[in-house]
C-alpha positions as CSV (number, residue, x, y, z in Angstrom):
1,D,68.3,2.4,-11.6
2,L,69.8,1.7,-8.1
3,P,67.2,-0.8,-6.9
4,H,67.7,-2.9,-10.1
5,I,71.5,-2.8,-9.7
6,Y,71.1,-3.9,-6.0
7,D,68.8,-6.8,-7.0
8,T,71.2,-7.8,-9.8
9,K,74.1,-7.9,-7.5
10,L,72.2,-10.0,-4.9
11,F,71.4,-12.5,-7.6
12,L,75.0,-12.6,-8.8
13,L,76.2,-13.2,-5.2
14,W,73.8,-16.1,-4.9
15,K,74.8,-17.5,-8.3
16,F,78.5,-17.3,-7.4
17,K,77.7,-19.2,-4.3
18,V,75.7,-21.9,-6.1
19,K,78.2,-22.4,-8.9
20,G,81.1,-22.4,-6.5
21,N,83.7,-21.7,-9.2
22,I,84.0,-18.0,-8.7
23,T,85.8,-16.1,-5.9
24,L,82.9,-14.9,-3.7
25,P,82.9,-11.2,-2.7
26,S,82.1,-10.5,1.0
27,S,79.2,-8.2,0.1
28,I,77.4,-6.6,-2.9
29,R,80.0,-3.8,-2.6
30,G,82.5,-6.2,-3.9
31,V,80.6,-7.0,-7.0
32,F,81.9,-4.9,-9.9
33,F,80.1,-5.5,-13.3
34,T,83.2,-4.3,-15.2
35,Q,85.3,-7.1,-13.7
36,L,82.9,-9.9,-14.6
37,Q,82.9,-12.2,-17.6
38,T,79.9,-12.3,-20.0
39,N,79.0,-15.8,-18.9
40,N,78.6,-14.6,-15.3
41,F,75.4,-12.9,-16.4
42,I,73.9,-15.9,-18.1
43,Y,70.8,-17.4,-16.5
44,D,67.8,-19.6,-17.5
45,E,64.3,-20.2,-16.2
46,H,65.3,-23.0,-13.9
47,L,68.0,-20.9,-12.2
48,M,65.7,-18.0,-11.7
49,K,63.0,-20.2,-10.2
50,L,65.5,-21.7,-7.9
51,Y,66.7,-18.2,-6.8
52,Q,63.2,-16.9,-6.3
53,C,62.2,-19.9,-4.3
54,E,65.2,-19.6,-2.0
55,E,64.3,-15.9,-1.5
56,W,60.7,-16.9,-0.6
57,N,61.9,-19.6,1.8
58,I,64.0,-17.0,3.7
59,L,61.0,-14.6,3.9
60,L,58.6,-17.3,5.0
61,R,61.0,-18.7,7.6
62,E,61.6,-15.3,9.0
63,G,57.8,-14.8,9.3
64,I,57.0,-18.3,10.5
65,D,54.9,-16.9,13.4
66,G,52.4,-15.7,10.8
67,L,52.2,-19.2,9.2
68,I,51.7,-21.4,12.3
69,N,48.6,-22.0,14.4
70,Q,48.7,-22.1,18.2
71,D,46.6,-24.8,19.8
72,P,44.5,-23.0,22.6
73,Y,44.0,-26.3,24.4
74,S,47.6,-27.3,24.6
75,I,49.8,-26.3,27.5
76,E,52.9,-26.0,25.2
77,P,53.3,-26.3,21.5
78,L,53.8,-29.8,20.1
79,H,56.3,-28.5,17.6
80,T,58.7,-25.6,17.9
81,A,58.8,-22.8,15.3
82,E,62.3,-24.0,14.4
83,E,60.9,-27.5,13.7
84,L,58.1,-26.2,11.5
85,E,60.5,-24.0,9.6
86,T,62.1,-27.1,8.1
87,L,58.8,-27.9,6.3
88,I,59.0,-24.8,4.2
89,N,60.0,-25.4,0.6
90,T,58.4,-23.1,-1.9
91,Q,60.0,-24.9,-4.8
92,N,57.6,-27.8,-4.1
93,I,54.6,-25.4,-4.7
94,M,56.1,-24.3,-8.0
95,N,56.6,-27.8,-9.1
96,F,53.4,-29.3,-7.7
97,P,50.6,-26.6,-7.5
98,L,48.2,-27.0,-4.6
99,V,45.1,-26.3,-6.6
100,L,44.9,-28.2,-9.8
101,R,43.5,-26.8,-13.0
102,S,41.0,-29.7,-13.1
103,F,39.4,-28.5,-9.8
104,S,36.0,-26.7,-9.9
105,R,35.7,-23.4,-8.2
106,Y,33.7,-25.2,-5.4
107,Q,36.5,-27.7,-4.9
108,S,39.2,-25.0,-4.8
109,S,37.2,-23.0,-2.3
110,I,36.5,-25.8,0.2
111,L,40.1,-27.0,-0.1
112,M,41.4,-23.6,0.9
113,D,38.7,-23.4,3.7
114,F,40.2,-26.5,5.3
115,L,43.8,-25.2,5.0
116,H,43.3,-21.8,6.5
117,G,40.4,-22.7,8.8
118,R,38.6,-19.4,8.6
119,C,35.2,-20.6,7.5
120,L,31.8,-20.9,9.0
121,R,31.9,-24.7,8.8
122,F,34.3,-24.5,11.8
123,Q,32.9,-23.4,15.2
124,N,36.2,-22.0,16.4
125,F,36.0,-19.5,13.6
126,V,32.3,-18.8,14.2
127,Y,33.1,-18.1,17.9
128,S,35.9,-15.7,16.9
129,I,33.4,-13.7,14.8
130,L,30.8,-13.6,17.5
131,K,33.4,-12.8,20.0
132,Y,32.2,-15.3,22.6
133,D,34.0,-15.5,25.9
134,K,36.0,-18.6,25.3
135,D,36.6,-19.0,29.0
136,S,32.9,-19.6,29.4
137,H,32.0,-21.1,26.0
138,A,33.9,-23.8,24.1
139,P,33.4,-23.9,20.3
140,I,32.1,-27.5,20.4
141,C,31.8,-29.4,17.0
142,L,28.2,-29.5,15.8
143,E,28.8,-33.0,14.3
144,C,30.1,-34.9,17.3
145,C,29.1,-32.4,20.1
146,S,32.0,-33.6,22.2
147,L,35.2,-31.8,21.2
148,P,36.2,-28.2,20.3
149,D,35.8,-27.7,16.6
150,S,38.5,-26.6,14.1
151,A,39.7,-27.7,10.7
152,Y,42.1,-30.1,12.3
153,H,39.2,-31.6,14.4
154,K,37.0,-32.1,11.4
155,L,39.9,-33.7,9.4
156,F,41.4,-36.0,12.1
157,E,39.3,-36.1,15.3
158,C,35.6,-36.0,14.7
159,T,34.0,-39.4,15.1
160,E,30.7,-38.7,13.3
161,Y,31.9,-39.6,9.8
162,C,31.8,-42.8,7.8
163,A,34.4,-45.6,8.0
164,E,36.0,-44.4,4.7
165,V,37.1,-41.2,6.5
166,T,38.9,-43.3,9.1
167,V,40.7,-45.2,6.3
168,L,41.9,-42.0,4.7
169,R,43.0,-40.6,8.0
170,D,45.1,-43.6,8.8
171,K,47.0,-43.0,5.5
172,L,48.0,-39.5,6.7
173,P,49.9,-40.1,9.9
174,H,52.5,-37.4,9.1
175,L,49.8,-34.7,8.9
176,Q,48.1,-35.9,12.1
177,K,51.4,-35.6,14.0
178,L,51.6,-31.9,13.0
179,E,48.1,-31.4,14.6
180,V,46.9,-27.8,14.1
181,N,49.8,-27.1,11.7
182,F,48.9,-29.9,9.4
183,H,48.4,-27.3,6.6
184,L,52.2,-26.8,6.4
185,G,52.6,-30.5,5.6
186,V,50.0,-30.2,2.8
187,I,51.2,-27.0,1.3
188,F,54.9,-27.6,1.1
189,T,55.0,-31.4,0.4
190,D,56.5,-32.8,-2.8
191,D,54.6,-36.1,-2.2
192,M,51.6,-36.0,-4.6
193,T,50.1,-39.1,-2.8
194,I,49.8,-37.0,0.4
195,R,48.1,-34.2,-1.6
196,K,45.7,-36.6,-3.3
197,L,44.7,-38.3,0.0
198,F,44.2,-34.9,1.6
199,H,42.0,-33.8,-1.3
200,D,39.9,-37.0,-1.0
201,L,39.6,-36.6,2.7
202,V,38.3,-33.0,2.4
203,W,35.8,-34.0,-0.3
204,L,34.5,-37.0,1.7
205,I,34.1,-35.0,4.9
206,C,32.1,-32.4,3.2
207,K,30.0,-35.0,1.5
208,N,29.2,-36.7,4.9
209,S,28.7,-33.5,6.9
210,S,25.3,-32.9,8.5
211,F,25.7,-29.2,7.8
212,K,25.8,-28.7,4.1
213,D,27.1,-25.7,2.3
214,D,23.6,-24.2,1.7
215,Y,23.2,-24.0,5.4
216,L,26.6,-22.3,5.8
217,V,25.7,-19.8,3.2
218,A,22.4,-19.0,5.0
219,M,24.4,-18.5,8.2
220,D,26.8,-16.2,6.4
221,T,23.9,-14.1,5.0
222,Q,22.4,-13.9,8.5
223,N,25.7,-12.6,9.9
224,D,26.0,-10.0,7.1
225,N,22.6,-8.7,8.1
226,L,23.4,-8.3,11.8
């Protein structure tokens, strides 16, 4: 089967490069199975995970424009795409899952809401659904009524939450510096302290929100009926 042969040769080329003790062919055309030793084909779970993660890293970095958010209120991006590419490390996701088995369905759902930002709890998303003219209407936060709303705003800017929220925010300066692309710092980190603090921040903000989930569900139902 030609696709399988092609994939096998790609893996062998990568393995030769990693091991560094085999003369490396210039392309897959230079890989001849009959000229290899039996031990050249040996692999284990760790090696396959490492190979798969490097392949994913390449794909994600090539498609970085689909992963990053643009700040509509910034004249120029705070970080370049090249800078944000350096955060991508899928091996960290394999080793440290983003959603823990101990999470309830509700916890998993709201965590993802804050990471992708496409949820009715954020006014910038609501405005995108209603197709408001953003030149005439700014998606102001319903909590503080002073700044444009977004997942980033709720997490790090809104002033209408308790002092405990401020304490948690101050422990996440790395994420704050990424601004609207904070999600990359959460998803690809290998620092479980950052993950735990982010989880706690999300739970606390939802707990202190004036607009509870039952209200959001009612809004969602209303939109479905329009």
